[in-house]
N, C-alpha and C positions, 0 to 999 in steps of 0.2 A: 094269184100272187101268194097266197098262203101255201099252196102246194109247192111252188117253186122254192120259197124260202125254207120249207120243211126240209128240202134236200140239203140246204146249207147246214142245218143243225141235226141232220139225221144221225150223226155220231153219238149223239147224247140219248138216243132211243134204242131199245133193244130190238134191232132189226136183224133178220136173217141174211144169209149170202145173196139170195135172189134179190131182195130189196135193195141191198147195198150196191149190187151191180147196176141198179136202175138210177142211182143218184146222178144228178147232172149239174155239177158245180159251175160248168161254164154258163149256165143260165142265171147265176146270181146277180148278173147286171140288170136283169129285168126288174129287180126290186130295189135297185139303186135309184131312188126317185129323183135326185138332183143331178145324177150323172157325174158325180165327182170321183167315182172309182172306188169308194169305200162304203160300207154300210154302217150307219149310226144307230143308236138305240131306238130312235124315234121312227126309223124306217122298218122296225121289226114288229110284227103283230104281237099284241099283248100276250098271247098264249105261249110265245117263245122268248119273251124278254129274259126270263130267268136262266136261259142257256147261253145268253150273250157273252157274259164274262168267261165262260169256259173256252170259247173260241178266240176270244181277245187276248192272245198270249202275251202280247207287249204291253198290255194294260193302258193303252192310249185312248180307249173309249170308242174305237173304230175297228171294223173288220176289213182288213185289206185282202188282196187276192192271194197272197202267200199264206195268210192265216187260214183262209177258206180251203185252199188246196191241202194244206197240212192236216186240217180237220178230216178232209176226205180220205187222205192216205191212212189216217188212224182208223177211220171207219172200215176201210177195206182190210186192214191188218186184223181188226177185231172179228171181221166176218169170214176171214179165210179158214177153211177147214184144216189147213196145215198148221195154223198157229197153235202153239202149245199153251195150254192154260194152267199147267202144273207149276208148283213152287219149285225152287231150286233144291236139289238134294242137300241134306245136312252133312257137314264134315263129320268124320269119325269122332266119336266121344262127345257129341253135342246132342242135347234134347231140346225140344220146343214145346211149349204150351200155347196153343193158338186160341185167339178170341177170348182171352181172359177179360172179364168185365171188371173195369176199375171204378165204375159208378153205374148204378142202375137207372134205367129210364130213357135211354137213347141208344139207337143202333150204332152210333159212332163211339160210344164209350167203351171201346175195347183196345186191348193191346196183345202183342204176342211176346212171350218170354223165352229167351234163348239162354241156355246155361250149360256149363261143362257137367258132364255126368259124374267126374271124380268129386270126391267130398272136398269141400272148401276148407282151407286151412284156418286156424284160430284167428279170429278178427274179420274174416270174411273176404270176399273178393271185391274189386272195384266194379262199379256199374256203369253202363253206358245207355243213354236214352237216345233213340233215333226218331226224328220227326220228319215225315215227308214233306215235299213241296207240292206245288200244283195250284199257285196263286190264290190259296185260301179257299178255292172253289172246287178242287178235284185232288185226286191222289189217294193212295192207300198204302198201309203197312205191308200189304201181301204182294206188292209189285216190286220187280227189279232189285235195285240195291237196297231197298228198305226191308228186303227179306234176306238177301245174300250178305250184306255187310254185318248185320247183327249175328248171323250164324258164324261168319268167319272170326268176328271178335270173341265170340263165346269159345271158339277153339283156341284162342290165344290167352284165355284165362279170365275173361270178363263175364259177369252175368248181364245180359242185355234185354232191353224192351224196345219194341218198335210200336209206335203209338198212332192210333187214329183219333181225330178230333172232329168236331162239328165243322161243316163247310158252309160257306155263304149259300143260301138257297136251302139250307138244311137245318136251319136253327142257329147257323154259326155267324161268322163275321167277328168284329171286335166288340166287346172283350171276350166273347164266348170261347174263341180258340185259345186264348191265353189261360182262361179259366180251366179249359180241359187239360192241356199238357201240364199245368201246375197240378191238377188233381192226380194225373197219371204218376208224377214224380212222388207225390205224397203216398199213393198206393204202393209204389216201389219200396218206399222206406218202411211203410207200415208192415210189409211182408218180408223184411229183410232177414229175419231169423230163418224162415222156411226156404228162402232163395239162396242163402249163404252170402248175402250182400253186406259189404261195409258201407254203412250210411254216410260215412265222412269222405267217401271217394266215389263220387258220381260225376260223370261227364256227359256231354250231349253233343250230337251232331245233327245238322240240318242243312238243306240246300233250299235256297230261295225262300219261299213262304216259310219252310221249315227252319231256315237260317234265322229269320226274324224271330220265330217263337223260341228257339234254343237261346238265342240272345236274351230274350226276355227271361228265360229260366235262370240265366246267369246274373241278371241285374236287377230284377224287380223284387224288392223286399216286401214283407207282409204289410207294412204300414202304407204302402203305395196303393192298397185297396184293390188288388187284381187277383186275389185268392178264389174269388167266387164263393158259391154256397154249396160246394160238393162235399166229399168225404174226406176222412183222415185229416181234419183241419189242425189237429195237434202235431202234425209232421211238417217238416220244412219242405218247401217246393223248390228251394234254391239248388243249383249244381255247382260243383267245384271246378269245372273246366268246360269250355265251349269251343267247339270247332264249327264254323259257320261259313258256307260257301255262297257267294252271290247274295249278299245280305241287304235286304231293305231295312234301313236304319233311321231314316228321317222322313216322315210323311208330310211335314210341313214344307219341306224343300226338296222336291223330286225333280231333279234336273232344273233347279231354280224356280219351280212352281209348285203349287199344292199337288199332292197325290191325285192322279186322275181317276182311280178306281173307286167308285162310291160304294160298291157292294160291300168291301171290307168295313168301311166306316159309315155304314148306313145309319140314317137318323136325321134329326132336325138340322137343316142347313145352318142355322144360327150358331150351332155349337160344334160345327165341323172341325174348326181349328183346335178346339179343346179336345175332341176325340183324337185328332191326328197327333197331337202332342203326346196324349196319354198312350197311344199305340206305338210310339217310337222309342226303340232301344236307346237312342242317344239321350233321351230325357232322364234316364236312370243311371247313366254312367257316374261312378263315384270311385273313391280311392280304394274301397275294399273289393273292387271287382275281381273275379277270378281270372286265371290265366285264359287267354283268347288265342286261337289260331284263326285267322280270317283269310279267305281265299277268294280272289275276284280277277276276272279278266277285264282288260281295258276296252275290249270290243263288245262287251255285254250290252245288248240293245234292249234287254228286258228290265233289268235292274242296273241302272247307271253305275259305273266305276265309282263315281263320287260318293255313292252311298256306302260302299265298303271303306273308301278312303276316309270319309268323315268319322265313322265309328272308331276306326283305328287310331285316328288322331285324337279323338275325345279320350279314349281309353288311356293312351300314352300320356296326355296332358294331365289326367286325373291321378296318374301314378299307380295305375292297375299293376298287379304283381308281375305279369308277364304278358306281352302282346307281340304276336308275330303276324305280319301282313305279307302273305305270299301272293304275288301279283304276276300276271301273264299278259303279254301283248295280244295274244289270240287265245280263243278257246270258247268264246261267247258265253251265253248264260249257262250252258252245260259244262263249264270249264272243269268241274270236279271230275267228270267222266272223261272228258276230251283229252286231258293230260294226266290220266290216272297214274302213269309211270312215275310222276312226281308227287301228285297230290295224295294218293294212297299211302306211300311211305312217310310222307310228311305228317299226316294225320296219326299214323301208327306210332311214330316216334314221339309226337306231341303228347298223346294220351299216356304212353308208356313213361315218359318223363314226369308228368305232373300227377298221375294216378298210381303208377308203379304196380302193375298187375302181379308182380312176383313177390310182394311183401305185404305184411299186415299193416293195419292202420296205426299211424302215430299221431295223427292231427286231430283237429276238432272240427265238427260240422258247422257250416254257416246257417 
C-alpha cells in the first residue's frame, strides 16, 4: 500500500525521468479504503501526511481523481528533459539581486530585488512587493509571474521585491507567514536609500495565498500583534496600496463553514476559531485602509467568490480610501492569468494612479 500511495505523492520527491514514467496514478484506488472515490488524510501513511495539502488544491481535506491526475502532470513536466529551468530574461535597463536575505536563520527568508538601472529621482521610486501563492504550502519567488512581473514593473519605474516566506510543513503556517512578509517589507524600507525607494509609496500584489498575505500587509497595524520577532522592527510593515486576486479573506466562514485546511491554522482545536479570526483580513478592515484592487472569478472552486465579495464589501462599508472589485463570470482560480488582457492593464493602471511612478513622494507613510 505504501508503494502505491508513494506514486500519488511522487511529485513532491526529487525523482528523475525514469522514475516519473513509472508512476501509476490509476492505482490510487487501491488505497481508497472505504471506496468513496477520494483519499482522506487518515488513509495516507504517516510518512506522507505532510505532503497531503500540496496535492489538495481545492483545500477541502480530500484528494479527488482530478487533483491526483494534476499532480501527476506536474511531476511529468518537472521530469521532462525538454522543460526549461531558467528564469525569464530581464527587460533592458533592469537589474536583479537574487536571494537577498531579509532575515537570517531560515532558507525561506529570502527575496529578489528588481530595480531600474537608471538613477532614481529625488524622493525615490515607488516600490512593489510581490507575494506568491500556493496554498501557503508551496510556491516560490523564482517561478512564473513571480519573476516576470517584478521585472516588468521595474522596467516601468518601480523598485520591486518578490518574497519567499515559510511554508506549512517548513516552519510556516499562521502566524509565521504573516510575520515573514511583514519582515520583508520592513527590510525593504530599511534599505530604501540604497535601493532608491520612496518608503511612502509601496504597493503589493499577490494571488490566492499571496493575496491573503498582501491584504494583511495593507490592513494589519503594529498594535494587532503580528509583526513577529524579526528584524528592522523600527520600520513600518504596512503598504499603501494592495492588488489581490482570488483572495481568502474570512477563515471563520468559508462557503458558510469554518476553513477546512488545518495546516495553515495548526494548533489547539479549542482555540481554532480564535486563530481563524486572527488570520482573516476582514478582521482588520478599518476606515484608514489603503486603496484596494480586488480581482475574483465567480467560478473559482478553490477560493469561493464570496471571499472576495466579503472583503470588498467590508472595505467599502468602512470607508476605505478606494476600493475596486473587478469580477469575472469565468476564469477560475487562475483568473489573473486567464484573462490577463484585462487584469494586467487594470493592475498597472491601479498602481500608476495610487503610487504614481513618474513623480516624487508628496505624502506620508502609514
